[in-house]
C-alpha positions in Angstrom: -41.3 -77.6 7.9 -38.5 -79.5 6.4 -34.6 -79.5 7.1 -32.0 -79.9 5.3 -28.5 -80.3 7.0 -25.6 -79.6 4.5 -21.4 -78.9 5.0 -19.5 -76.4 4.0 -16.3 -77.9 1.8 -14.3 -76.5 4.8 -15.3 -77.2 8.6 -15.0 -74.4 10.9 -13.8 -75.6 14.9 -12.3 -74.0 17.5 -9.5 -75.3 20.0 -9.4 -73.8 23.5 -6.7 -73.9 25.9 -6.5 -72.7 28.7 -8.8 -69.5 27.6 -6.9 -69.2 24.5 -8.9 -70.4 21.1 -7.6 -70.9 17.9 -10.4 -71.1 14.9 -9.6 -74.0 12.4 -10.4 -74.7 9.2 -10.4 -78.4 8.1 -10.2 -78.4 4.6 -12.8 -81.5 3.8 -13.2 -81.0 0.1 -14.1 -83.5 -2.2 -10.4 -83.0 -3.7 -8.8 -83.4 -0.2 -11.5 -85.9 1.3 -10.4 -89.3 0.4 -6.4 -88.2 0.9 -7.6 -87.2 4.5 -10.0 -90.2 5.2 -7.3 -92.8 3.7 -4.3 -90.7 6.0 -6.5 -91.2 8.9 -7.6 -95.0 8.4 -4.0 -95.5 8.1 -2.9 -93.6 11.6 -5.7 -95.5 13.7 -4.8 -98.7 11.9 -0.8 -97.8 13.0 -1.9 -96.8 16.3 -3.8 -99.8 17.3 -1.1 -101.8 16.2 1.3 -99.2 18.4 -0.8 -99.5 21.8 -1.1 -103.0 21.8 3.0 -103.2 21.5 3.0 -100.4 24.4 1.0 -102.5 26.8 3.8 -105.1 26.5 6.4 -102.5 26.6 9.0 -103.5 28.9 10.8 -100.2 30.0 10.4 -96.5 29.6 12.5 -96.2 26.6 10.7 -98.8 24.8 7.4 -96.7 25.6 9.4 -93.6 24.4 9.9 -95.5 21.1 6.4 -96.4 20.7 5.2 -92.9 21.1 7.7 -91.7 18.3 6.3 -94.1 16.1 2.7 -93.1 17.4 3.6 -89.5 16.6 4.9 -90.4 12.9 1.6 -92.2 12.3 -0.2 -89.5 13.0 1.0 -85.9 12.3 1.0 -86.5 8.8 -3.0 -87.3 8.4 -3.5 -83.7 10.8 -1.3 -81.8 8.9 -2.9 -82.8 5.9 -6.3 -81.7 6.8 -5.2 -78.6 8.5 -2.2 -77.7 7.0 1.4 -76.4 8.4 0.9 -73.4 9.3 -2.8 -74.2 11.6 -1.0 -77.3 12.7 2.0 -75.4 14.4 -0.4 -72.9 15.5 -2.3 -75.8 17.6 0.8 -77.0 19.1 2.7 -73.5 20.2 -1.2 -72.7 21.7 -0.7 -75.9 24.0 3.2 -75.2 24.7 3.8 -78.4 22.3 7.1 -76.7 21.0 10.3 -79.2 19.2 11.4 -79.8 23.0 8.6 -81.5 24.0 8.4 -85.3 24.0 6.2 -87.4 21.5 4.1 -88.9 23.9 3.3 -85.2 25.5 2.8 -83.9 21.3 0.7 -87.2 21.0 -1.7 -85.8 23.9 -2.3 -82.8 21.3 -2.1 -84.6 17.9 -4.9 -87.6 19.1 -7.7 -85.5 19.7 -7.4 -83.4 16.6 -7.0 -86.9 14.8 -10.5 -87.9 16.6 -11.8 -84.6 15.6 -11.1 -85.1 11.8 -12.4 -88.6 11.8 -15.7 -87.5 13.6 -16.1 -84.8 11.1 -15.5 -87.1 8.1 -17.9 -89.6 9.5 -20.8 -87.0 9.7 -20.1 -86.2 6.0 -20.3 -89.5 4.7 -23.1 -90.3 6.9 -25.3 -87.3 5.3 -24.0 -88.3 1.9 -25.0 -92.1 2.5 -28.7 -91.3 3.8 -28.7 -88.9 0.9 -27.5 -91.7 -1.6 -30.6 -93.8 -0.1 -33.1 -91.5 -0.9 -32.2 -90.9 -4.2 -31.9 -94.7 -5.0 -35.4 -94.6 -3.6 -36.7 -92.5 -5.8 -34.4 -93.5 -8.7 -36.0 -97.1 -8.4 -39.8 -96.4 -8.8 -41.4 -98.0 -11.8 -41.0 -96.3 -15.6 -43.6 -93.8 -15.6 -43.4 -92.5 -12.1 -42.1 -89.6 -12.6 -44.7 -87.6 -11.7 -43.8 -87.5 -8.5 -40.9 -85.7 -9.0 -43.2 -82.8 -10.7 -44.9 -80.4 -9.0 -48.9 -80.2 -8.7 -50.3 -77.6 -11.4 -53.5 -75.8 -10.1 
């Protein structure tokens, strides 16, 4: 039996913190997917640049400023896919209220960004494989459409 893996436009994931679980719905619909992917790519690029700077940071104040910049780079991408209410729910679940520093918030948000990027990559992989199969069938010589028709008894 052939099995096909399909993805819902909304991916449901669970986040567990100390035995408390929040169910999140990631909006990865076609209308949002491109914007989310672009935001993730930009965030990833900014984080890579900032991490290089962090390695050279001379003091705690410099590292704190880099943490703030990392937070500013990644939070919008995660908020875009989760929405503000779910984002705030996760931050509350983790005990990251407004008084927490950017570095602490990043310990929560970076794994969320990685999760979003992983979901997007899996979707793109499945779509790419599907396009390859369709392309192979479409490339058959003219008149070979019988391969797509069921056998008639």
